[in-house]
C-alpha positions, 0 to 999 in steps of 0.5 A, a space after each residue: 516521609 517529609 515532602 520538604 525533606 526529599 533526602 530524608 530516608 524512611 526508617 524501618 522498625 521491627 516490632 515484637 508483641 510480648 504477653 506475660 505468662 504464669 511461671 511457678 519458680 522452684 528450689 531443688 533439695 537433696 535429702 533423705 526419706 524417714 519414717 514419721 514414727 520410728 522407735 526403739 523399744 527398750 526394756 523398763 524391767 529386768 527378765 528373761 525374753 520368753 516370747 518375741 515378735 517376729 522380724 518383719 511382723 506388722 503389729 497393731 497399736 496395743 498388741 504385744 511385742 514380747 513377754 518377759 519371765 514373770 520372776 515372782 511379779 505376779 506374786 508381788 501383785 497378789 501381796 500388794 493386793 492383799 496389803 492394800 484391802 485392810 489399810 483402805 478399811 482401816 482408813 475408812 474406819 479411822 475417818 469415822 472415829 476422827 468425825 466423832 471425835 474419837 480418835 487422835 489427829 496423829 492416829 489419823 495421819 498414821 493411818 492415811 500414810 499406811 494407806 498411802 504406802 499401800 496404795 502405792 506398793 500396789 501401783 508399782 506391782 501393777 506396773 512391774 507386771 505391765 512392764 513385763 508384757 510391753 505393747 507397741 505404742 503404735 501400729 508399726 512393723 518390726 524392723 530390727 530385733 536386738 535380743 532373742 528368745 532366752 536373752 536376759 535383759 535389764 532395764 534400759 536394754 534394747 528390744 527391737 525396733 518398730 516403724 510406721 512409715 504410713 507417713 514418710 518425712 524428707 529433710 534436707 537444707 536450703 542455702 540462705 539465699 533461697 530460703 526467702 518466700 519458703 513457708 509451711 504449707 507449699 506444695 512438694 515433689 520427691 523423687 527417689 533415685 529409682 525414679 518414683 515420685 510422691 507428692 506432699 507438703 512443706 511441714 517445716 522451715 527452720 527459723 535460724 540457719 545451721 551456724 557451720 553451713 548457714 543453710 535453712 533445715 526443711 522438712 516435707 511430709 508424704 502420704 505413703 499408703 502403698 507402703 513403699 519402701 523408701 525410708 532411709 532413701 535418698 531423694 531429690 525434694 522439689 519446692 514449688 513456689 507460688 507462681 508469678 508472672 
């Protein structure tokens, strides 16, 4: 109050003290869980299905998936082995004679060609036998069977589906106005429709937008040691961005 200005009134002000606090922005994305490893096993040779893994059966890597009829494949392997041995021996003998100058170069080339053809025939016979006994390329569960015992299959036919859901992926799309700041490695949380949640890591952010939707594809990975049946289920993905004031 100014003593020289008796008519001037005091001014009252209200003061609020503010302090910054941490805030973690989030992006919500609708997506779908998928098993990280999922494979439709196809026939690599013809034959009749003699034995087949059960639906829902869990197999270790390298365990046999099914058995096809041999249809002379074992006999073909025996013939190929029998033909390969003398060709290999004749080639060695021809190489020794060639080193001594007792064999023409053309004859040596013919021996090498015959040995190579015999080796190729043996390898093909072994593959044909292996193809009739396909094994699991990774540990997983038989999720579908496309053939039954007694069916005749041809090369390329679908046999069964193998799924490993120990690790799940969740894919979705982020609008172009929200993709800034998204990088692989950010923590994420997935919430299924039944309320179950999983914590994981953002593993992929597309470098270019989808030309139709102008949105960017993202993918997150989640460990699933309990084997929760979530593959194929819809879920909400929460991407946790770095904290800021």
